[in-house]
C-alpha positions as CSV (number, residue, x, y, z in Angstrom):
1,M,114.3,108.2,96.7
2,C,115.8,105.3,94.8
3,V,119.1,107.1,94.5
4,L,119.0,108.3,98.1
5,A,118.4,104.8,99.3
6,R,121.5,103.6,97.5
7,V,123.6,106.4,99.0
8,L,122.3,105.6,102.5
9,E,123.1,101.9,102.0
10,A,126.6,102.8,100.9
11,H,127.1,104.5,104.3
12,G,125.9,101.4,106.2
13,L,122.2,102.2,106.7
14,A,119.7,99.5,105.5
15,T,116.8,100.9,103.5
16,V,113.5,99.8,102.1
17,A,111.7,102.0,99.4
18,L,108.0,102.1,98.7
19,I,107.9,102.4,94.9
20,S,105.0,104.2,93.2
21,V,106.5,104.2,89.7
22,R,108.0,100.9,88.7
23,G,109.8,102.2,85.7
24,V,111.9,104.5,87.9
25,A,112.9,101.6,90.2
26,E,113.8,99.4,87.2
27,R,116.1,102.1,85.8
28,L,117.5,103.2,89.2
29,P,117.0,100.2,91.4
30,P,117.1,100.8,95.1
31,P,118.7,98.1,97.3
32,R,115.2,96.9,98.3
33,G,111.9,98.1,96.9
34,L,108.3,97.2,97.3
35,Y,106.3,98.3,94.2
36,C,102.8,99.3,95.2
37,A,100.4,99.8,92.3
38,F,98.3,102.4,94.2
39,P,97.2,105.9,93.2
40,L,100.0,108.4,93.4
41,G,100.1,110.1,96.8
42,R,98.9,107.0,98.6
43,P,102.0,105.0,99.3
44,L,100.3,102.9,101.9
45,G,97.2,102.2,99.8
46,R,93.7,102.7,101.2
47,P,93.0,105.7,103.5
48,D,91.6,104.9,106.9
49,D,92.5,101.2,106.5
50,P,95.2,100.5,109.2
51,E,95.1,96.7,108.6
52,F,95.9,97.1,104.9
53,Q,98.5,99.8,105.7
54,H,100.2,97.6,108.2
55,D,100.3,94.8,105.6
56,V,102.1,97.1,103.2
57,L,104.7,98.0,105.9
58,A,105.2,94.4,106.9
59,R,105.9,93.3,103.4
60,A,108.3,96.2,102.9
61,F,110.3,95.5,106.2
62,A,110.4,91.8,105.3
63,L,112.6,92.7,102.4
64,L,115.4,93.5,104.9
65,D,115.8,89.7,105.2
66,A,116.7,89.4,101.5
67,P,120.3,88.0,101.3
68,A,121.3,90.3,98.4
69,G,120.0,93.1,96.2
70,P,118.8,94.9,94.4
71,V,115.4,93.4,95.2
72,L,112.1,94.7,93.7
73,V,108.9,92.9,94.8
74,D,105.3,93.7,93.8
75,H,102.6,94.1,96.4
76,P,99.9,91.6,95.4
77,V,97.0,94.2,95.5
78,T,96.4,96.8,92.8
79,I,94.3,99.8,93.7
80,E,92.8,101.8,90.8
81,R,92.6,105.5,90.8
82,D,89.2,106.5,92.2
83,S,88.9,110.0,90.7
84,A,88.1,111.0,87.2
85,P,89.8,113.7,85.2
86,L,88.6,117.2,85.7
87,A,85.8,118.5,83.5
88,C,87.2,122.0,83.0
89,P,85.7,124.5,80.5
90,M,88.7,125.3,78.3
91,P,89.2,128.7,76.6
92,P,88.4,129.0,72.9
93,R,91.3,129.3,70.4
94,L,92.4,132.9,70.2
95,D,95.1,132.6,67.5
96,P,94.9,129.5,65.3
97,S,98.3,130.5,63.8
98,L,100.0,129.5,67.2
99,P,100.7,125.9,68.3
100,A,97.6,124.7,70.1
101,A,99.3,124.4,73.5
102,V,100.7,128.0,73.3
103,D,97.3,129.4,72.4
104,E,95.7,127.4,75.2
105,A,98.1,128.6,77.8
106,I,97.5,132.2,76.8
107,G,93.8,131.6,77.1
108,L,94.1,130.2,80.6
109,R,96.0,133.2,81.9
110,P,92.8,134.9,83.3
111,A,92.0,131.8,85.3
112,W,95.5,131.6,86.6
113,D,95.4,135.3,87.6
114,R,92.1,134.6,89.5
115,T,93.8,131.8,91.5
116,L,96.8,133.9,92.2
117,A,94.6,136.8,93.4
118,R,92.6,134.4,95.7
119,R,95.6,132.5,97.1
120,G,98.1,135.3,97.1
121,T,100.9,132.9,96.1
122,T,102.0,130.6,93.4
123,S,104.1,127.4,93.2
124,I,105.5,128.4,89.8
125,G,109.1,129.6,89.8
126,R,111.6,126.8,89.5
127,V,112.6,128.1,86.0
128,L,109.6,130.0,84.7
129,D,107.1,132.6,85.7
130,A,103.6,132.7,84.4
131,D,104.5,135.1,81.6
132,R,107.0,132.6,80.2
133,V,104.8,129.6,80.1
134,P,103.6,130.1,76.5
135,D,107.2,130.5,75.3
136,A,108.2,127.3,77.1
137,L,105.4,125.5,75.4
138,A,106.4,126.9,72.1
139,A,109.9,125.4,72.6
140,L,108.4,122.0,73.5
141,A,106.3,122.2,70.4
142,R,109.3,122.8,68.3
143,I,111.1,119.8,69.9
144,A,108.1,117.6,69.3
145,D,108.1,118.7,65.7
146,G,111.8,117.6,65.3
147,A,113.9,120.6,66.3
148,D,117.1,119.9,68.1
149,W,116.3,120.1,71.8
150,T,119.5,122.0,72.6
151,T,118.6,124.9,70.3
152,A,114.8,124.9,70.5
153,G,114.7,127.7,73.1
154,L,114.1,126.0,76.4
155,A,114.5,128.5,79.2
156,G,116.3,126.1,81.5
157,D,116.3,122.6,82.9
158,P,113.6,120.6,81.0
159,V,112.4,118.8,84.1
160,Q,111.9,122.1,86.1
161,T,110.4,123.8,83.0
162,C,107.8,121.0,82.7
163,H,107.1,121.2,86.5
164,D,106.3,124.9,86.1
165,I,104.0,124.3,83.1
166,R,102.0,121.7,84.9
167,T,101.8,123.9,88.0
168,Y,100.5,126.8,85.8
169,Y,97.8,124.6,84.4
170,E,96.8,123.1,87.8
171,E,96.6,126.5,89.4
172,A,94.5,127.8,86.5
173,A,92.2,124.8,86.9
174,Q,91.4,125.8,90.4
175,S,89.5,128.7,89.1
176,L,87.7,126.7,86.4
177,V,86.0,124.2,88.7
178,S,83.8,124.6,91.8
179,V,85.6,122.0,93.9
180,P,89.4,122.1,94.2
181,P,90.8,119.1,92.3
182,D,92.9,116.4,93.9
183,A,96.3,115.7,92.5
184,A,95.3,112.6,90.5
185,A,92.4,114.3,88.8
186,A,94.5,117.4,88.0
187,E,97.2,115.2,86.5
188,A,94.8,113.2,84.4
189,W,93.2,116.4,83.1
190,F,96.5,117.9,82.1
191,Y,97.7,114.9,80.1
192,E,94.4,113.7,78.7
193,Q,92.3,116.8,78.1
194,T,94.7,119.7,77.4
195,A,96.9,120.4,74.4
196,A,99.9,121.1,76.6
197,G,100.0,117.5,78.1
198,P,100.5,115.7,74.8
199,T,102.9,118.4,73.6
200,L,105.1,117.8,76.7
201,L,105.0,114.0,76.2
202,A,105.8,114.3,72.5
203,A,108.8,116.6,73.3
204,R,110.0,114.1,75.9
205,A,109.8,111.3,73.4
206,A,111.7,113.4,70.8
207,M,114.4,114.2,73.3
208,R,114.9,110.6,74.1
209,T,115.1,109.7,70.4
210,Q,117.7,112.5,70.0
211,G,119.9,111.0,72.6
212,A,119.4,113.6,75.3
213,P,120.8,112.6,78.8
214,T,118.2,110.4,80.5
215,I,118.2,112.6,83.6
216,L,116.9,115.5,81.4
217,W,114.0,113.8,79.8
218,L,112.9,110.9,82.1
219,Y,111.4,113.2,84.8
220,M,109.7,115.7,82.4
221,A,106.7,113.6,83.2
222,R,106.0,110.6,85.4
223,A,107.3,107.3,84.1
224,T,103.7,106.0,83.9
225,R,103.0,108.6,81.2
């Protein structure tokens, strides 16, 4: 959205962006942005609180009076995430000779299959299908261990690959808990309680160190990770 705002401004349309990840706006500054330290998915802050939401909008539209940009202002209120990470029973290790994330993804396949059978559809498919998730994690593990990211065996665009991996895990988690998880809880679980999350972050850090184009590693995970 930061880039889109700049494009719209270049064509004469004034814009204001509500920023959820400050690091992105700092790297790709929109003409005018209001950073809101709210849980992801809640750009206006507190649900069912129209007074607070109108305050957010008023502060955002006030940025239209700024004489020059880019302008990035912080909303004065911080709202902490109100959901804890999932407590999912993880599968036992099946093959200790494999990287932990690869073994974990294989073990989660029955749970993912149950979700697919129940829903009849999946959101995986930008680059991978479920069968290729373990191989993609193996490539990320190699990169994290120092392999050249260009020859490590990534199946396609790293950002889309990581999206499919996270989706696979989140869909598997839906069959491991009794109550469907919200997005914040599922994200926290992936990065904090699985082997795949830290593997992804380590691969991203390695790609940055290797000099990979920013557009290919920055969005492998949210900038807050």
